[in-house]
Backbone as numpy.savetxt, mean C-alpha at the origin, in Angstrom:
# Nx Ny Nz CAx CAy CAz Cx Cy Cz
44.32 -21.94 -63.70 44.48 -23.30 -63.19 44.20 -23.29 -61.68
43.41 -24.24 -61.23 43.06 -24.33 -59.82 44.20 -24.94 -59.04
44.50 -24.25 -57.90 45.60 -24.73 -57.07 45.12 -25.86 -56.19
45.93 -26.88 -56.17 45.60 -28.04 -55.34 46.44 -27.97 -54.08
45.77 -27.93 -52.92 46.49 -27.87 -51.65 46.95 -29.26 -51.26
48.10 -29.28 -50.76 48.62 -30.55 -50.27 48.07 -30.84 -48.91
48.10 -32.02 -48.44 47.63 -32.37 -47.11 48.36 -31.61 -46.04
49.63 -31.25 -46.31 50.41 -30.53 -45.33 49.88 -29.12 -45.11
49.24 -28.52 -46.13 48.69 -27.17 -45.98 47.55 -27.13 -44.97
46.82 -28.21 -44.86 45.67 -28.23 -43.94 46.09 -28.08 -42.50
47.30 -28.44 -42.17 47.80 -28.38 -40.79 48.71 -27.19 -40.57
48.77 -26.25 -41.54 49.62 -25.10 -41.40 49.05 -24.18 -40.31
49.81 -23.65 -39.34 49.31 -22.79 -38.25 48.63 -21.55 -38.78
47.51 -21.14 -38.08 46.81 -19.91 -38.46 47.61 -18.71 -38.00
47.34 -17.60 -38.64 48.01 -16.37 -38.24 47.39 -15.86 -36.95
48.08 -14.92 -36.29 47.57 -14.33 -35.05 46.25 -13.62 -35.31
46.16 -12.93 -36.43 44.93 -12.21 -36.75 43.77 -13.17 -36.94
44.05 -14.30 -37.53 43.00 -15.29 -37.74 42.49 -15.85 -36.43
43.40 -16.06 -35.46 42.99 -16.57 -34.15 42.12 -15.56 -33.43
42.49 -14.26 -33.52 41.74 -13.22 -32.82 40.32 -13.12 -33.34
40.14 -13.32 -34.65 38.82 -13.15 -35.23 37.93 -14.36 -34.99
38.48 -15.50 -34.55 37.68 -16.71 -34.41 37.43 -17.11 -32.97
37.95 -16.35 -32.01 37.83 -16.78 -30.62 36.57 -16.26 -29.94
35.66 -15.47 -30.58 34.41 -15.02 -30.02 34.53 -13.68 -29.32
33.76 -13.51 -28.17 33.74 -12.25 -27.44 35.08 -11.99 -26.76
35.43 -10.73 -26.71 36.60 -10.34 -25.93 36.17 -10.13 -24.49
37.10 -9.98 -23.58 36.79 -9.78 -22.16 36.01 -8.49 -21.96
36.37 -7.43 -22.67 35.66 -6.15 -22.54 34.20 -6.29 -22.99
34.02 -7.00 -24.10 32.65 -7.21 -24.58 31.81 -7.98 -23.58
32.39 -8.98 -22.95 31.67 -9.76 -21.93 31.31 -8.89 -20.73
32.24 -8.05 -20.32 31.99 -7.17 -19.17 30.86 -6.19 -19.47
30.86 -5.63 -20.67 29.80 -4.70 -21.07 28.44 -5.42 -21.09
28.42 -6.64 -21.61 27.17 -7.41 -21.67 26.63 -7.69 -20.27
27.52 -8.12 -19.37 27.11 -8.40 -18.00 26.58 -7.14 -17.32
27.24 -6.01 -17.54 26.80 -4.74 -16.94 25.41 -4.36 -17.43
25.16 -4.50 -18.72 23.84 -4.17 -19.28 22.77 -5.08 -18.71
23.07 -6.39 -18.63 22.10 -7.33 -18.07 21.80 -7.02 -16.61
22.83 -6.60 -15.87 22.63 -6.25 -14.46 21.71 -5.04 -14.31
21.92 -4.04 -15.16 21.07 -2.84 -15.13 19.62 -3.18 -15.45
19.43 -4.02 -16.49 18.08 -4.42 -16.87 17.40 -5.22 -15.76
18.17 -6.10 -15.11 17.61 -6.91 -14.02 17.21 -6.04 -12.83
18.07 -5.05 -12.52 17.77 -4.16 -11.40 16.51 -3.33 -11.69
16.37 -2.86 -12.92 15.19 -2.08 -13.29 13.93 -2.93 -13.21
14.04 -4.18 -13.68 12.88 -5.07 -13.64 12.48 -5.38 -12.20
13.46 -5.58 -11.33 13.18 -5.87 -9.92 12.53 -4.67 -9.23
13.04 -3.46 -9.55 12.46 -2.25 -8.97 11.00 -2.09 -9.39
10.74 -2.31 -10.67 9.37 -2.21 -11.17 8.46 -3.25 -10.54
8.99 -4.45 -10.35 8.21 -5.52 -9.72 7.87 -5.17 -8.28
8.84 -4.64 -7.55 8.61 -4.25 -6.16 7.59 -3.12 -6.06
7.66 -2.16 -6.98 6.70 -1.06 -6.97 5.29 -1.56 -7.25
5.17 -2.53 -8.16 3.87 -3.13 -8.43 3.34 -3.86 -7.20
4.23 -4.54 -6.48 3.83 -5.22 -5.26 3.30 -4.23 -4.22
4.02 -3.12 -4.06 3.61 -2.11 -3.08 2.25 -1.53 -3.45
2.06 -1.21 -4.74 0.78 -0.66 -5.19 -0.35 -1.64 -4.92
-0.10 -2.92 -5.21 -1.12 -3.94 -4.99 -1.45 -4.08 -3.51
-0.42 -4.08 -2.67 -0.63 -4.21 -1.24 -1.32 -2.97 -0.67
-1.00 -1.80 -1.20 -1.64 -0.57 -0.74 -3.14 -0.61 -1.02
-3.50 -1.05 -2.21 -4.92 -1.16 -2.55 -5.61 -2.17 -1.64
-4.92 -3.29 -1.36 -5.50 -4.30 -0.47 -5.68 -3.74 0.93
-4.72 -2.94 1.38 -4.80 -2.35 2.72 -5.99 -1.39 2.81
-6.20 -0.59 1.76 -7.34 0.32 1.73 -8.64 -0.47 1.79
-8.72 -1.53 1.00 -9.93 -2.37 0.99 -10.18 -2.99 2.36
-9.10 -3.46 3.00 -9.24 -4.07 4.33 -9.67 -3.04 5.38
-9.13 -1.82 5.27 -9.51 -0.76 6.21 -10.98 -0.41 6.05
-11.42 -0.32 4.82 -12.85 -0.07 4.57 -13.68 -1.21 5.13
-13.21 -2.44 4.93 -13.92 -3.60 5.45 -14.00 -3.60 6.97
-12.97 -3.09 7.63 -12.97 -3.02 9.10 -14.08 -2.11 9.60
-14.25 -0.96 8.95 -15.32 -0.04 9.34 -16.70 -0.67 9.11
-16.85 -1.35 7.99 -18.12 -1.99 7.69 -18.40 -3.12 8.68
-17.36 -3.90 9.00 -17.52 -4.99 9.96 -17.92 -4.45 11.33
-17.30 -3.35 11.73 -17.61 -2.75 13.04 -19.06 -2.31 13.10
-19.53 -1.64 12.09 -20.93 -1.17 12.10 -21.91 -2.34 12.09
-21.64 -3.34 11.26 -22.52 -4.50 11.20 -22.58 -5.23 12.53
-21.41 -5.38 13.18 -21.37 -6.09 14.46 -22.15 -5.33 15.53
-22.05 -4.00 15.52 -22.78 -3.20 16.51 -24.29 -3.39 16.34
-24.75 -3.40 15.10 -26.19 -3.56 14.84 -26.63 -4.99 15.10
-25.89 -5.96 14.57 -26.29 -7.37 14.69 -26.28 -7.85 16.14
-25.26 -7.45 16.90 -25.13 -7.91 18.28 -25.74 -6.95 19.29
-26.23 -5.79 18.78 -26.80 -4.77 19.67 -25.85 -4.45 20.82
-24.64 -4.04 20.43 -23.61 -3.73 21.42 -22.74 -2.59 20.93
-21.80 -2.18 21.76 -20.84 -1.16 21.37 -19.66 -1.81 20.67
-19.17 -1.15 19.62 -17.99 -1.63 18.89 -17.06 -0.45 18.66
-15.79 -0.62 19.04 -14.79 0.44 18.88 -13.85 0.13 17.73
-13.53 1.16 16.94 -12.50 1.06 15.91 -11.33 1.91 16.38
-10.24 1.26 16.76 -9.06 1.95 17.27 -8.04 2.10 16.14
-7.62 3.33 15.91 -6.72 3.63 14.80 -5.41 4.21 15.32
-4.29 3.61 14.88 -2.96 4.17 15.12 -2.30 4.42 13.77
-1.04 4.80 13.78 -0.35 5.09 12.52 -0.14 3.85 11.67
-0.17 2.67 12.30 0.17 1.45 11.56 -0.90 0.37 11.57
-1.99 0.58 12.29 -2.99 -0.49 12.34 -4.38 0.02 12.72
-5.36 -0.83 12.43 -6.75 -0.59 12.80 -7.24 -1.83 13.53
-7.74 -1.62 14.75 -8.28 -2.73 15.54 -9.78 -2.51 15.78
-10.53 -3.58 15.64 -11.97 -3.54 15.91 -12.25 -4.42 17.13
-12.86 -3.83 18.16 -13.19 -4.55 19.39 -14.68 -4.39 19.70
-15.32 -5.46 20.15 -16.73 -5.41 20.50 -16.91 -5.70 21.99
-17.94 -5.09 22.55 -18.25 -5.31 23.96 -19.20 -6.49 24.10
-18.75 -7.51 24.85 -19.60 -8.65 25.16 -20.56 -8.23 26.27
-21.83 -8.12 25.94 -22.81 -7.63 26.90 -22.96 -8.57 28.10
-22.75 -9.86 27.89 -22.94 -10.82 28.98 -21.82 -10.74 30.01
-20.59 -10.52 29.54 -19.44 -10.51 30.46 -18.90 -9.12 30.71
-19.38 -8.14 29.95 -18.90 -6.76 30.04 -17.39 -6.69 29.77
-16.94 -7.52 28.83 -15.53 -7.57 28.45 -15.40 -7.23 26.96
-14.38 -6.42 26.64 -14.12 -6.07 25.25 -13.33 -7.19 24.59
-13.81 -7.64 23.41 -13.18 -8.74 22.69 -12.68 -8.27 21.33
-11.51 -8.76 20.90 -11.01 -8.39 19.56 -11.87 -9.03 18.48
-12.17 -8.25 17.46 -13.01 -8.73 16.37 -12.25 -8.78 15.04
-11.37 -7.78 14.82 -10.66 -7.71 13.54 -9.44 -6.82 13.70
-8.41 -7.10 12.91 -7.20 -6.28 12.92 -6.68 -6.12 11.49
-6.42 -4.87 11.11 -5.81 -4.55 9.82 -4.51 -3.82 10.12
-3.38 -4.38 9.70 -2.09 -3.80 10.10 -1.07 -3.89 8.99
-0.05 -3.01 9.08 1.01 -2.98 8.08 2.03 -4.10 8.25
2.01 -4.77 9.40 3.01 -5.82 9.63 2.50 -7.21 9.26
1.34 -7.29 8.65 0.81 -8.58 8.24 1.47 -9.02 6.94
1.56 -10.35 6.69 2.22 -10.84 5.47 1.67 -10.23 4.18
0.37 -9.96 4.14 -0.23 -9.44 2.91 0.11 -7.99 2.65
0.63 -7.28 3.66 0.92 -5.85 3.49 2.28 -5.45 4.05
3.15 -6.42 4.31 4.40 -6.12 5.02 5.34 -5.22 4.22
5.25 -5.23 2.90 6.11 -4.35 2.10 5.78 -2.88 2.35
4.56 -2.60 2.78 4.17 -1.22 3.01 4.90 -0.62 4.20
5.42 -1.50 5.07 6.09 -1.03 6.27 7.51 -0.56 5.99
8.08 -0.98 4.85 9.46 -0.64 4.52 9.60 0.87 4.34
10.54 1.44 5.08 10.83 2.88 4.99 9.58 3.74 5.18
8.64 3.27 6.00 7.43 4.03 6.29 6.71 4.48 5.03
6.59 3.58 4.07 5.95 3.94 2.80 4.50 4.34 2.99
3.83 3.71 3.95 2.42 3.98 4.18 2.20 4.23 5.66
1.36 5.17 5.98 0.93 5.34 7.37 -0.48 5.90 7.39
-1.16 5.70 8.49 -2.53 6.17 8.65 -2.49 7.58 9.24
-3.08 8.53 8.53 -3.14 9.90 9.02 -4.26 10.08 10.05
-5.25 9.21 10.01 -6.30 9.22 11.02 -7.62 9.81 10.55
-8.54 9.93 11.50 -9.89 10.43 11.23 -9.92 11.96 11.19
-10.86 12.46 10.42 -11.16 13.90 10.40 -12.65 14.06 10.18
-13.22 15.14 10.68 -14.65 15.38 10.54 -15.05 15.65 9.10
-16.24 15.20 8.75 -16.82 15.52 7.46 -16.38 14.60 6.34
-17.09 14.69 5.23 -16.77 13.94 4.02 -16.75 14.92 2.85
-15.93 14.63 1.85 -15.83 15.51 0.69 -15.33 14.72 -0.50
-15.54 15.27 -1.68 -15.05 14.64 -2.90 -13.57 14.97 -3.05
-12.84 14.24 -3.89 -11.43 14.57 -4.11 -11.22 16.01 -4.56
-12.16 16.56 -5.34 -12.03 17.94 -5.83 -12.16 18.94 -4.69
-12.80 18.53 -3.59 -12.99 19.43 -2.46 -11.92 19.26 -1.39
-10.90 18.47 -1.67 -9.91 18.14 -0.64 -9.22 19.38 -0.09
-8.99 20.39 -0.92 -8.31 21.59 -0.44 -9.18 22.37 0.55
-10.50 22.25 0.42 -11.40 22.93 1.34 -11.46 22.23 2.70
-11.17 20.94 2.71 -11.16 20.17 3.96 -9.89 19.34 3.99
-8.76 19.96 4.28 -7.47 19.27 4.21 -7.36 18.14 5.22
-6.53 17.13 4.90 -6.36 15.99 5.80 -5.51 16.37 7.00
-5.41 15.48 7.99 -4.49 15.72 9.10 -3.08 15.95 8.58
-2.25 16.60 9.38 -0.92 17.01 8.93 0.06 15.85 8.76
-0.15 14.75 9.47 0.79 13.64 9.40 0.22 12.40 10.03
1.08 11.41 10.25 0.65 10.14 10.81 0.02 10.34 12.19
-0.92 9.48 12.53 -1.60 9.57 13.81 -0.58 9.50 14.94
-0.73 10.41 15.89 0.11 10.40 17.08 -0.73 9.85 18.23
-0.53 8.60 18.56 -1.35 7.98 19.59 -2.45 7.14 18.98
-3.62 7.17 19.60 -4.75 6.34 19.16 -6.02 7.17 19.06
-6.74 6.99 17.96 -8.06 7.57 17.79 -9.09 6.45 17.86
-10.26 6.75 18.40 -11.29 5.71 18.55 -12.63 6.19 18.02
-13.15 5.45 17.05 -14.49 5.69 16.53 -15.40 4.62 17.12
-16.43 5.03 17.84 -17.32 4.06 18.52 -18.65 3.97 17.79
-19.05 2.73 17.51 -20.35 2.47 16.89 -21.36 2.08 17.97
-22.56 2.64 17.84 -23.66 2.37 18.75 -24.53 1.23 18.19
-25.36 0.63 19.03 -26.23 -0.47 18.57 -27.15 -0.10 17.42
-27.44 1.19 17.22 -28.30 1.60 16.12 -27.52 1.88 14.83
-26.20 1.67 14.87 -25.38 1.88 13.68 -24.76 3.25 13.58
-25.15 4.17 14.45 -24.53 5.49 14.45 -23.13 5.40 15.07
-22.36 6.47 14.93 -21.00 6.45 15.46 -20.63 7.80 16.05
-19.69 7.77 16.99 -19.25 8.99 17.66 -17.74 8.94 17.84
-17.17 10.11 18.02 -15.77 10.25 18.38 -15.69 10.01 19.89
-15.29 8.81 20.29 -15.38 8.42 21.70 -14.67 9.38 22.64
-13.49 9.84 22.26 -12.68 10.67 23.14 -12.70 12.14 22.75
-13.63 12.52 21.87 -13.70 13.90 21.38 -12.33 14.38 20.91
-11.69 13.53 20.10 -10.30 13.77 19.69 -10.20 14.45 18.33
-11.10 14.12 17.42 -10.96 14.63 16.05 -12.22 15.28 15.50
-13.31 15.23 16.21 -14.56 15.77 15.69 -14.59 17.29 15.80
-14.81 17.93 14.68 -14.97 19.39 14.66 -16.31 19.78 14.06
-16.95 18.83 13.35 -18.26 19.07 12.75 -19.19 17.95 13.20
-20.19 18.26 13.97 -21.10 17.25 14.49 -22.01 16.70 13.39
-22.23 15.39 13.46 -23.19 14.72 12.57 -22.90 14.96 11.09
-21.62 15.07 10.75 -21.24 15.32 9.35 -20.46 14.16 8.74
-20.43 13.02 9.46 -19.64 11.90 8.97 -18.17 12.06 9.29
-17.38 11.06 8.92 -15.94 11.12 9.17 -15.19 10.59 7.95
-13.96 11.01 7.84 -13.07 10.53 6.79 -11.81 9.97 7.42
-11.46 8.75 7.02 -10.21 8.14 7.45 -9.19 8.33 6.34
-8.08 9.01 6.65 -7.05 9.31 5.66 -5.88 8.34 5.80
-5.42 7.82 4.66 -4.27 6.92 4.64 -3.30 7.43 3.58
-2.03 7.59 3.96 -1.03 8.19 3.08 -0.12 7.14 2.46
0.18 7.32 1.19 1.11 6.47 0.46 2.30 7.32 0.03
3.48 7.03 0.62 4.69 7.79 0.31 5.71 6.93 -0.40
5.22 6.09 -1.32 6.09 5.20 -2.06 7.12 5.98 -2.87
6.68 7.07 -3.50 7.58 7.92 -4.27 8.09 9.03 -3.36
9.40 9.13 -3.24 10.00 10.10 -2.33 9.55 11.52 -2.68
9.10 12.26 -1.65 8.69 13.63 -1.84 7.31 13.80 -2.45
6.60 12.68 -2.67 5.27 12.75 -3.27 4.31 11.90 -2.46
3.48 12.54 -1.64 2.53 11.82 -0.79 1.17 11.76 -1.46
0.66 10.55 -1.66 -0.67 10.35 -2.20 -1.59 9.92 -1.06
-2.83 10.41 -1.10 -3.75 10.15 -0.01 -4.98 9.40 -0.48
-5.39 8.43 0.32 -6.65 7.73 0.10 -7.62 8.14 1.19
-8.90 8.21 0.84 -9.94 8.59 1.80 -10.96 7.47 1.92
-11.25 7.08 3.15 -12.34 6.16 3.42 -13.39 6.95 4.19
-14.51 7.17 3.57 -15.52 8.06 4.12 -16.72 7.28 4.65
-17.20 7.70 5.82 -18.40 7.12 6.38 -19.42 8.22 6.61
-20.55 8.09 5.95 -21.62 9.07 6.08 -22.49 8.74 7.30
-23.19 9.74 7.84 -24.02 9.50 9.02 -25.01 8.36 8.85
-25.51 8.17 7.62 -26.47 7.09 7.39 -25.86 5.71 7.29
-24.52 5.63 7.27 -23.87 4.33 7.23 -23.17 3.99 5.93
-23.39 4.78 4.87 -22.70 4.53 3.61 -21.20 4.69 3.80
-20.44 3.73 3.27 -18.97 3.79 3.35 -18.42 3.70 1.94
-17.52 4.61 1.58 -16.89 4.56 0.27 -15.42 4.91 0.41
-14.63 4.40 -0.52 -13.18 4.62 -0.46 -12.68 5.03 -1.83
-11.80 6.04 -1.87 -11.15 6.44 -3.12 -9.95 7.30 -2.79
-9.07 7.43 -3.78 -7.98 8.37 -3.61 -8.36 9.66 -4.34
-7.44 10.62 -4.38 -7.81 11.93 -4.93 -7.97 11.94 -6.44
-7.57 10.86 -7.09 -7.63 10.87 -8.55 -8.52 9.79 -9.11
-9.11 8.92 -8.27 -9.89 7.81 -8.78 -11.36 7.96 -8.43
-12.18 7.15 -9.08 -13.60 7.16 -8.80 -13.88 6.47 -7.47
-14.98 6.83 -6.86 -15.38 6.20 -5.60 -15.67 4.72 -5.84
-15.38 3.89 -4.83 -15.62 2.46 -4.94 -16.53 2.01 -3.83
């Protein structure tokens, strides 16, 4: 026989166990959920920042290569002297105005610009500077890069015919063998990656790191 509940049974208080099972997440469960979400968010943010740094590093390499190309073109087109000044954090291109005999700024590539400012954090990137000669990534051990960030200023001077010289005889050890501009990426602690921007005596400029194809 089916039991018929009276209307009074519908309002009978639930047991303590029944209340516990119907109230949803416990405080401990909520805390664990929040902790997991925080960890996932932190990991996602770290990955996003690393992607930003990688993207900015590539842009900085491209801009540095462009500065060398701009300097050579300006020297030939204007039939004047053009200097590329390199420090640990920037590259400046200046041209000599033949009419006024005054050096004028032409271009600047730096780590403090909005497009590359993340590279400046904790010295993630610095310019190692120029070195004589050009080589493939496989030959890097035969022609090692400078030991560290540029100390002071190096100057590569372009002549009106497109050739270039070490203006202050600061880094040239091999005459007429081209030059390599080294840029270091220390995004990963204890692991320094190097990019090379090479200029051949004939004017060809190419950029690559030790593991990628020339561009």
